[in-house]
C-alpha positions in Angstrom: 10.5 -24.8 0.6 11.2 -26.5 4.0 11.8 -23.1 5.7 8.7 -21.6 4.1 6.6 -24.6 5.3 8.0 -24.2 8.9 7.3 -20.4 8.8 3.7 -21.0 7.7 3.2 -23.8 10.3 4.6 -21.4 12.9 1.6 -19.1 12.3 -0.7 -21.9 13.7 -4.4 -21.2 13.4 -3.6 -17.6 12.4 -2.7 -19.0 8.9 -6.4 -19.9 8.5 -7.4 -16.2 9.0 -5.6 -15.2 5.9 -7.5 -14.1 2.7 -5.7 -13.1 -0.5 -5.8 -9.4 -1.0 -3.7 -8.1 -3.9 -4.9 -4.5 -3.2 -2.5 -4.4 -0.2 0.4 -3.8 -2.7 -0.4 -0.4 -4.2 2.9 0.2 -6.1 5.6 -2.0 -7.6 3.7 -5.2 -8.3 4.0 -7.0 -11.6 2.4 -9.9 -13.4 5.9 -11.0 -14.3 6.6 -14.4 -12.6 10.0 -13.3 -11.3 8.8 -10.1 -9.7 5.2 -10.7 -8.7 4.3 -10.0 -5.1 1.6 -12.1 -3.4 -0.3 -10.6 -0.4 -2.9 -11.7 2.1 -4.6 -10.1 5.1 -6.2 -11.6 8.1 -10.0 -11.6 8.2 -9.8 -9.4 11.4 -7.2 -7.1 9.8 -4.8 -7.6 12.6 -1.9 -8.8 10.4 -0.9 -9.3 6.8 1.5 -11.5 5.0 3.3 -10.3 1.9 5.7 -12.4 -0.2 8.2 -10.9 -2.7 10.9 -13.0 -4.3 12.8 -10.0 -5.7 14.6 -7.0 -4.3 12.3 -4.6 -6.2 10.8 -1.7 -4.3 7.1 -1.8 -3.6 4.5 0.0 -1.5 1.9 -1.4 0.9 -1.4 0.2 2.0 -1.3 0.0 5.8 -4.7 1.7 6.2 -6.2 -1.7 5.7 -4.7 -2.9 9.0 -6.0 -2.3 12.5 -3.9 -0.5 15.1 -2.1 2.8 15.4 1.3 1.2 15.5 2.2 -1.3 12.9 5.1 -3.8 13.5 6.7 -5.6 10.6 9.3 -8.3 10.4 11.5 -9.3 7.5 11.9 -13.0 7.1 14.4 -14.6 4.7 13.1 -18.1 3.6 16.5 -18.9 2.1 18.3 -18.7 5.5 15.3 -19.1 7.9 16.4 -15.9 9.6 14.3 -12.9 10.8 16.3 -10.0 9.6 14.7 -6.8 10.9 11.8 -5.9 13.2 10.5 -2.4 13.3 7.4 -0.6 14.4 6.0 2.6 12.9 2.9 4.7 13.4 0.3 3.9 10.9 0.4 5.8 7.7 -1.3 5.0 4.4 1.8 3.5 2.7 5.0 1.8 3.7 7.7 1.7 1.0 9.8 -1.4 1.3 12.8 -2.8 -0.5 
């Protein structure tokens, strides 16, 4: 939890812009405690935060975000490492794993 706390504090005031939005995850979410995905989007739609504790595949609706190019970062709270940064042109869905 210490790494997650540091990550969230690193967002600074941007953390206060987040509002829960489960409709971001359009496929692959579950009510099962072990595989549930939690998602939130900034009030100004400039970024979103999605948390998944499993390796299950899920899809995200990117149309809710502003911008023609979407950048995303994989963060591993177990190791406190950023694993992958990519940018894509906006589409309706992004399938992740």
